[in-house]
C-alpha positions as CSV (number, residue, x, y, z in Angstrom):
1,M,95.0,190.5,130.8
2,T,93.8,188.2,128.1
3,H,91.7,185.1,128.7
4,A,94.7,182.9,127.9
5,E,96.9,184.7,130.4
6,L,94.2,184.5,133.1
7,K,93.7,180.8,132.5
8,L,97.5,180.1,132.6
9,R,97.7,182.0,135.9
10,A,94.7,180.3,137.4
11,L,96.0,176.8,136.4
12,Q,99.1,177.4,138.5
13,N,96.9,176.8,141.5
14,E,96.8,173.1,142.3
15,K,93.1,173.1,143.4
16,V,92.0,175.1,140.3
17,R,94.0,172.8,138.1
18,Q,92.4,169.7,139.6
19,D,88.9,171.1,139.3
20,Y,89.7,172.1,135.7
21,E,90.8,168.5,134.9
22,N,87.7,167.0,136.6
23,L,85.4,169.1,134.3
24,K,87.0,168.0,131.0
25,P,84.6,165.1,130.4
26,E,81.5,167.4,130.8
27,Y,83.0,170.2,128.6
28,G,84.1,167.6,126.0
29,L,80.6,166.1,125.8
30,L,79.0,169.6,125.6
31,R,81.3,170.5,122.7
32,E,80.3,167.4,120.9
33,M,76.6,168.0,121.5
34,L,76.8,171.6,120.3
35,K,78.8,170.6,117.3
36,A,76.4,167.8,116.3
37,R,73.4,170.2,116.7
38,K,75.1,172.8,114.6
39,E,76.1,170.4,111.9
40,A,72.5,169.1,111.8
41,G,71.4,172.7,111.4
42,L,69.0,172.5,114.3
43,S,67.9,174.9,116.9
44,Q,67.3,173.9,120.5
45,A,63.6,174.1,119.8
46,E,63.9,171.8,116.8
47,V,65.9,169.3,118.9
48,A,63.3,169.5,121.6
49,E,60.5,168.8,119.2
50,R,62.3,165.7,117.9
51,M,62.9,164.6,121.5
52,G,59.2,165.2,122.5
53,T,60.0,167.9,124.9
54,K,60.2,171.8,125.1
55,A,63.1,174.1,124.2
56,P,63.9,175.1,127.8
57,A,64.6,171.4,128.6
58,I,67.3,171.4,125.9
59,T,68.7,174.6,127.3
60,R,68.9,173.1,130.7
61,L,70.4,169.9,129.3
62,E,73.2,171.7,127.5
63,S,73.9,174.0,130.4
64,S,73.7,171.3,133.0
65,L,77.0,169.8,131.7
66,T,78.9,173.0,132.7
67,S,76.9,173.8,135.9
68,G,77.3,170.5,137.7
69,K,73.7,170.9,138.9
70,H,72.4,167.9,137.0
71,S,73.7,164.9,135.3
72,P,71.6,163.8,132.3
73,S,70.6,160.2,132.0
74,V,72.1,157.9,129.3
75,E,68.6,157.7,127.9
76,T,68.3,161.5,127.6
77,L,71.7,161.7,125.9
78,R,70.6,158.9,123.5
79,K,67.5,160.8,122.6
80,Y,69.5,164.0,122.0
81,A,72.0,162.1,119.9
82,E,69.2,160.6,117.8
83,A,67.5,164.0,117.5
84,V,70.7,165.5,115.9
85,G,71.2,162.5,113.6
86,C,73.9,160.7,115.7
87,K,74.2,157.7,117.9
88,L,75.5,157.7,121.5
89,E,78.6,155.8,122.3
90,I,80.1,155.6,125.8
91,H,83.6,154.4,126.3
92,L,85.9,153.8,129.3
93,V,89.5,154.8,128.6
94,P,92.4,153.4,130.7
95,D,93.9,156.1,132.9
């Protein structure tokens, strides 16, 4: 079974589908963060140095968005954005 087939099968379950939908903002933010870091040509260690922290903190920050164990503060996200040459914008979108 391929990943796509497994995903399609799993999403037929209402609970799984709802959980999947609820995680979209976190995964979307993570994709944006990783893309920005890659486009800036920076490693986690380089981002950490620019933020005044250590590389494991960046690893935790990036992984926290998928684990649900920690929600980074807006200030932390702003520092990350600045470290990769971006600015942080937060928007509310009508449902």
